[in-house]
C-alpha positions as CSV (number, residue, x, y, z in Angstrom):
1,M,86.1,203.6,-17.1
2,S,89.4,201.9,-16.3
3,R,92.7,203.8,-16.8
4,I,95.3,201.5,-18.3
5,V,99.1,201.9,-18.9
6,V,100.7,200.1,-21.7
7,T,104.5,200.2,-21.8
8,G,106.2,199.5,-25.1
9,A,103.0,200.9,-26.5
10,A,104.5,201.9,-29.9
11,G,106.1,198.4,-30.2
12,F,104.7,195.3,-31.8
13,I,102.8,193.6,-29.0
14,G,102.1,196.8,-27.1
15,S,100.4,198.6,-30.0
16,N,98.3,195.6,-30.7
17,I,97.2,195.5,-27.1
18,V,96.2,199.2,-27.3
19,Q,94.2,198.3,-30.4
20,G,92.5,195.5,-28.6
21,L,91.6,197.8,-25.7
22,N,90.3,200.4,-28.2
23,A,88.1,197.7,-29.7
24,R,86.4,197.4,-26.3
25,G,85.9,201.1,-26.1
26,I,88.8,201.7,-23.7
27,D,90.8,204.7,-24.6
28,D,91.9,206.1,-21.2
29,I,95.3,204.7,-21.9
30,I,98.8,206.0,-21.0
31,A,101.1,205.0,-23.8
32,V,104.7,204.6,-22.6
33,D,107.6,204.2,-25.0
34,D,110.9,205.6,-26.4
35,L,110.4,207.1,-29.8
36,T,114.1,207.6,-30.6
37,Q,113.3,205.4,-33.5
38,G,110.8,207.9,-34.8
39,D,109.0,205.7,-37.4
40,K,107.5,203.7,-34.5
41,F,104.9,206.5,-34.3
42,R,103.0,204.8,-37.1
43,N,101.9,202.1,-34.6
44,L,100.2,204.7,-32.5
45,A,98.8,207.0,-35.2
46,D,95.5,205.2,-35.7
47,L,94.9,204.4,-32.0
48,R,93.1,206.3,-29.3
49,I,95.2,207.1,-26.2
50,A,94.8,209.6,-23.4
51,D,98.5,210.5,-23.1
52,Y,102.0,209.6,-24.2
53,V,104.9,209.5,-21.7
54,D,108.6,208.9,-22.5
55,S,109.9,205.7,-20.9
56,N,112.8,207.6,-19.3
57,D,110.2,209.7,-17.3
58,F,107.5,207.2,-16.7
59,Y,108.8,204.8,-14.0
60,G,109.6,207.5,-11.5
61,M,106.3,209.4,-12.2
62,F,104.3,206.2,-11.8
63,A,106.0,205.3,-8.5
64,E,105.0,208.8,-7.3
65,G,101.3,208.1,-8.2
66,R,101.3,210.9,-10.8
67,F,98.7,209.1,-13.1
68,G,96.0,208.7,-10.5
69,Q,94.2,205.4,-10.1
70,V,95.5,202.9,-12.7
71,E,93.6,199.6,-13.0
72,A,96.3,197.7,-14.8
73,V,99.7,197.9,-16.5
74,F,100.4,195.9,-19.6
75,H,104.2,195.8,-19.4
76,E,105.5,195.1,-22.9
77,G,108.4,197.6,-22.8
78,A,111.8,195.8,-23.1
79,C,114.9,195.3,-25.2
80,S,113.8,192.2,-27.2
81,D,116.9,191.9,-29.4
82,T,118.2,188.4,-28.8
83,M,121.5,189.4,-30.4
84,E,122.2,192.2,-27.9
85,T,125.3,191.4,-25.9
86,D,125.4,194.4,-23.5
87,G,124.3,192.6,-20.4
88,K,124.3,195.7,-18.2
89,F,122.0,197.5,-20.7
90,M,119.7,194.4,-21.0
91,L,119.4,193.8,-17.3
92,H,118.6,197.5,-16.6
93,N,115.9,197.6,-19.2
94,N,114.3,194.2,-18.7
95,Y,114.9,193.5,-15.0
96,T,115.6,196.6,-12.9
97,L,112.9,198.7,-14.4
98,S,110.4,195.8,-14.2
99,C,111.2,195.3,-10.5
100,D,110.6,199.0,-9.9
101,L,107.3,198.8,-11.8
102,F,106.2,195.8,-9.8
103,H,106.8,197.5,-6.4
104,A,105.0,200.6,-7.6
105,C,102.0,198.5,-8.8
106,Q,101.8,196.8,-5.5
107,K,101.9,200.1,-3.7
108,N,99.3,201.7,-5.9
109,G,97.0,198.6,-6.1
110,T,97.5,198.2,-9.8
111,R,97.4,194.9,-11.6
112,L,100.6,193.9,-13.6
113,L,100.4,191.8,-16.8
114,Y,104.0,191.6,-18.1
115,A,105.9,190.1,-21.1
116,S,108.2,187.2,-20.3
117,S,109.6,185.1,-23.1
118,A,110.0,181.5,-24.3
119,A,113.7,182.5,-24.5
120,T,113.8,181.6,-20.8
121,Y,113.8,177.9,-21.9
122,G,116.7,178.3,-24.2
123,G,118.4,174.9,-24.7
124,S,115.6,172.9,-23.0
125,D,113.5,170.4,-24.9
126,T,110.6,170.8,-22.5
127,F,108.6,174.0,-22.4
128,R,106.8,173.9,-19.1
129,E,106.8,176.8,-16.6
130,E,109.2,175.1,-14.1
131,P,112.8,176.0,-13.1
132,A,114.1,172.6,-14.2
133,F,113.5,173.5,-17.8
134,E,114.7,177.1,-17.8
135,R,118.1,177.2,-19.6
136,P,118.5,180.6,-21.5
137,L,121.0,180.7,-24.3
138,N,121.5,184.5,-24.3
139,V,121.4,187.5,-22.0
140,Y,118.0,188.5,-23.3
141,G,116.5,185.2,-22.1
142,Y,118.3,185.5,-18.8
143,S,117.0,189.0,-18.2
144,K,113.4,187.7,-18.7
145,L,114.1,184.6,-16.5
146,L,115.6,186.8,-13.7
147,F,112.4,188.8,-13.4
148,D,110.3,185.6,-13.4
149,Q,112.5,184.3,-10.6
150,R,112.0,187.6,-8.7
151,M,108.2,187.3,-9.0
152,R,108.3,183.8,-7.7
153,R,110.3,185.0,-4.7
154,E,108.0,187.9,-4.1
155,L,104.7,186.1,-4.7
156,G,105.4,182.4,-4.0
157,V,106.4,179.8,-6.6
158,N,102.9,179.6,-8.1
159,F,102.1,183.2,-7.2
160,E,100.1,181.9,-4.1
161,R,100.1,185.3,-2.4
162,S,98.6,187.0,-5.4
163,L,96.0,184.3,-5.8
164,A,95.1,184.5,-2.1
165,G,94.3,188.2,-2.6
166,K,97.2,189.4,-0.5
167,T,98.6,191.3,-3.5
168,T,97.1,192.6,-6.7
169,Q,97.1,190.4,-9.8
170,V,100.5,189.7,-11.5
171,V,100.7,187.6,-14.7
172,G,103.7,186.8,-16.8
173,F,103.4,185.7,-20.4
174,R,106.1,183.6,-22.0
175,Y,105.6,184.6,-25.6
176,F,106.8,182.2,-28.2
177,N,107.3,183.2,-31.9
178,V,104.8,186.0,-32.3
179,Y,104.1,187.3,-35.8
180,G,101.5,189.7,-37.3
181,P,100.7,193.4,-38.0
182,R,102.7,196.3,-36.5
183,E,106.1,194.6,-36.3
184,Q,107.6,196.4,-39.3
185,H,109.9,198.6,-37.2
186,K,111.7,195.6,-35.7
187,A,114.2,195.2,-38.6
188,R,116.2,192.0,-38.2
189,M,114.1,190.9,-35.2
190,A,110.8,191.0,-37.2
191,S,109.2,187.6,-37.8
192,V,110.3,185.3,-40.7
193,A,106.8,185.8,-42.2
194,F,107.4,189.6,-42.4
195,H,110.9,189.1,-44.0
196,Q,109.5,186.6,-46.5
197,F,106.8,188.9,-47.6
198,N,109.4,191.5,-48.6
199,Q,111.7,188.9,-50.1
200,F,109.0,187.5,-52.3
201,A,108.0,191.0,-53.4
202,L,111.6,191.8,-54.3
203,D,112.9,188.5,-55.7
204,G,109.9,186.3,-56.3
205,K,111.2,183.8,-53.7
206,V,111.7,183.5,-49.9
207,K,114.7,182.5,-47.8
208,L,115.2,180.1,-45.0
209,F,118.2,178.7,-43.0
210,G,119.7,175.5,-44.3
211,A,120.3,172.3,-42.3
212,Y,121.4,172.8,-38.6
213,G,121.1,171.1,-35.3
214,G,120.2,167.7,-36.7
215,Y,117.3,169.3,-38.7
216,A,117.1,169.3,-42.5
217,A,116.9,172.7,-44.3
218,G,113.9,174.7,-43.1
219,A,112.8,171.8,-40.9
220,Q,113.7,173.5,-37.6
221,M,110.4,173.8,-35.7
222,R,108.9,176.6,-33.7
223,D,105.7,177.4,-31.9
224,F,104.5,180.3,-34.1
225,V,101.7,182.4,-32.5
226,F,99.6,185.0,-34.3
227,I,99.4,188.4,-32.6
228,D,95.6,188.4,-32.4
229,D,95.8,185.3,-30.2
230,V,98.4,187.0,-28.0
231,V,96.1,190.0,-27.5
232,A,93.1,187.8,-26.8
233,V,94.9,185.9,-24.0
234,N,96.2,189.1,-22.4
235,L,92.6,190.5,-22.4
236,W,91.3,187.2,-21.0
237,F,93.5,187.7,-18.0
238,F,92.5,191.3,-17.8
239,D,88.9,190.0,-17.5
240,H,89.9,187.5,-14.8
241,P,91.7,189.4,-12.1
242,G,91.8,186.3,-9.9
243,A,94.1,184.5,-12.2
244,A,97.8,184.9,-11.6
245,G,101.1,183.2,-12.4
246,I,103.6,182.6,-15.2
247,F,102.1,181.1,-18.4
248,N,103.2,180.0,-21.8
249,L,101.6,182.0,-24.6
250,G,102.1,180.0,-27.8
251,S,99.8,178.0,-30.0
252,G,100.7,174.7,-28.4
253,R,101.9,173.3,-31.7
254,A,105.3,173.2,-33.3
255,Q,105.5,173.7,-37.0
256,P,108.6,173.8,-39.3
257,F,109.8,177.0,-40.9
258,N,108.9,175.3,-44.2
259,D,105.3,175.6,-43.3
260,V,105.6,179.4,-42.8
261,A,107.3,179.7,-46.2
262,T,104.6,177.6,-47.9
263,A,101.9,179.7,-46.4
264,V,103.6,182.9,-47.4
265,V,104.2,181.8,-51.0
266,N,100.7,180.4,-51.5
267,S,99.1,183.5,-50.0
268,L,101.0,185.8,-52.3
269,R,100.5,183.5,-55.3
270,A,96.7,183.7,-54.6
271,H,97.0,187.4,-54.7
272,Q,98.5,187.1,-58.1
273,G,95.7,184.8,-59.3
274,K,98.0,181.7,-59.2
275,P,97.1,178.3,-57.7
276,A,98.5,177.0,-54.5
277,L,101.4,174.7,-54.7
278,A,102.5,171.8,-52.4
279,F,105.7,172.3,-50.5
280,E,107.6,170.0,-52.7
281,S,106.5,171.9,-55.8
282,I,107.5,175.2,-54.2
283,V,111.0,173.8,-53.6
284,S,111.4,172.4,-57.0
285,A,110.2,175.7,-58.6
286,G,113.0,177.5,-56.7
287,L,110.5,179.6,-54.6
288,I,112.5,178.8,-51.4
289,E,116.2,179.6,-51.2
290,Y,118.0,177.9,-48.4
291,V,121.0,179.8,-47.0
292,A,123.9,178.6,-44.8
293,F,123.1,178.7,-41.1
294,P,125.0,181.8,-39.7
295,D,128.0,181.2,-37.4
296,S,126.8,184.0,-35.2
297,L,123.7,181.9,-34.1
298,R,125.4,178.6,-33.5
299,G,124.9,177.5,-29.9
300,K,122.4,180.3,-29.4
301,Y,119.5,179.1,-31.5
302,Q,116.4,177.2,-30.5
303,C,115.7,174.5,-33.1
304,H,112.5,173.3,-31.6
305,T,109.9,175.1,-29.4
306,Q,106.4,174.1,-28.4
307,A,104.4,175.7,-25.6
308,D,103.0,173.4,-23.0
309,L,99.6,174.9,-22.4
310,T,98.6,172.8,-19.4
311,A,99.0,175.7,-16.9
312,L,97.2,178.2,-19.2
313,R,94.3,175.8,-19.7
314,G,94.2,175.2,-15.9
315,T,93.1,178.8,-15.4
316,G,90.0,178.2,-17.5
317,C,91.4,180.1,-20.6
318,E,90.1,178.1,-23.5
319,H,91.2,180.4,-26.3
320,R,91.8,178.5,-29.6
321,F,94.9,179.5,-31.5
322,S,95.4,179.9,-35.2
323,D,97.7,177.5,-37.0
324,V,100.5,178.8,-39.3
325,Q,98.4,178.4,-42.4
326,S,95.5,180.5,-41.2
327,G,97.5,183.1,-39.3
328,V,100.0,183.7,-42.0
329,A,97.3,184.0,-44.6
330,K,95.6,186.8,-42.5
331,Y,99.0,188.5,-42.0
332,M,99.8,188.4,-45.7
333,N,96.4,190.0,-46.5
334,Y,97.1,192.7,-44.0
335,L,100.5,193.4,-45.5
336,L,99.1,193.5,-49.0
337,S,96.5,196.0,-47.8
338,Q,99.3,198.3,-46.7
339,T,101.1,198.4,-50.0
């Protein structure tokens, strides 16, 4: 059975990947993370792993081959706080360590499937995996772009050397707005759906940003992707070692934040035995509160994202993604089951 490493294994996407591997009967998994934030242990407590290694120790140990033959590394470990301004810290965590891991993977014959980000596009209005559209708005986005650029230099613009079998598989996933179970530890960086679940429980209403960037209140649009879909695509590439490159991982559709709020409110109303309401009725009933757009985000905020899935589909991956209505409903049911 394959031995797998998952970095960021106690985090949101990492723990869901471990769960997806477990569902396949794979439990020879080395979980790598930093549990300084101790309550992240909850994301691992119900999962099956072979060992846990602190991230400060892992990279050197892996380069030395201390874990034996490893089939693949799912590299989800990173600082994902888009508000972090310490560029030296961000680049060490998201670029330097990733470069070290890449070289160790190539040396050891281990496949690397890593987390990039839609933040690499930043201020662009086109979301296609090409340098012309990569305009990060913060140092987080730049740290992810820098590693993508390094992979293009190492492997060819379209990862030709990997596809030719001259190196082991390398795949980068540009995650869009991911939401779903096991993100509770992320605090302010958790999804809007998670925050709205808690807001509704506390105040009987949810909150959204008001008008900004030429968009009406709550009308800014994002490509929201459910975590189960993210895991499914990661595992599709795990099953297809001949596929390599940088790929968008979003639903391929842009939906306004108002759609998320509507799905949250109606899912929680259904739990209370109340009928669903149209968006206009939700607003008129005061179930959405619009708050002033924060000054701290001005000029650093993507008002519209939508993954171009042409490259992903070109690999033969035909996974069908949940829309906001169905994905949020599943997520609300999960959160209700945890209370």
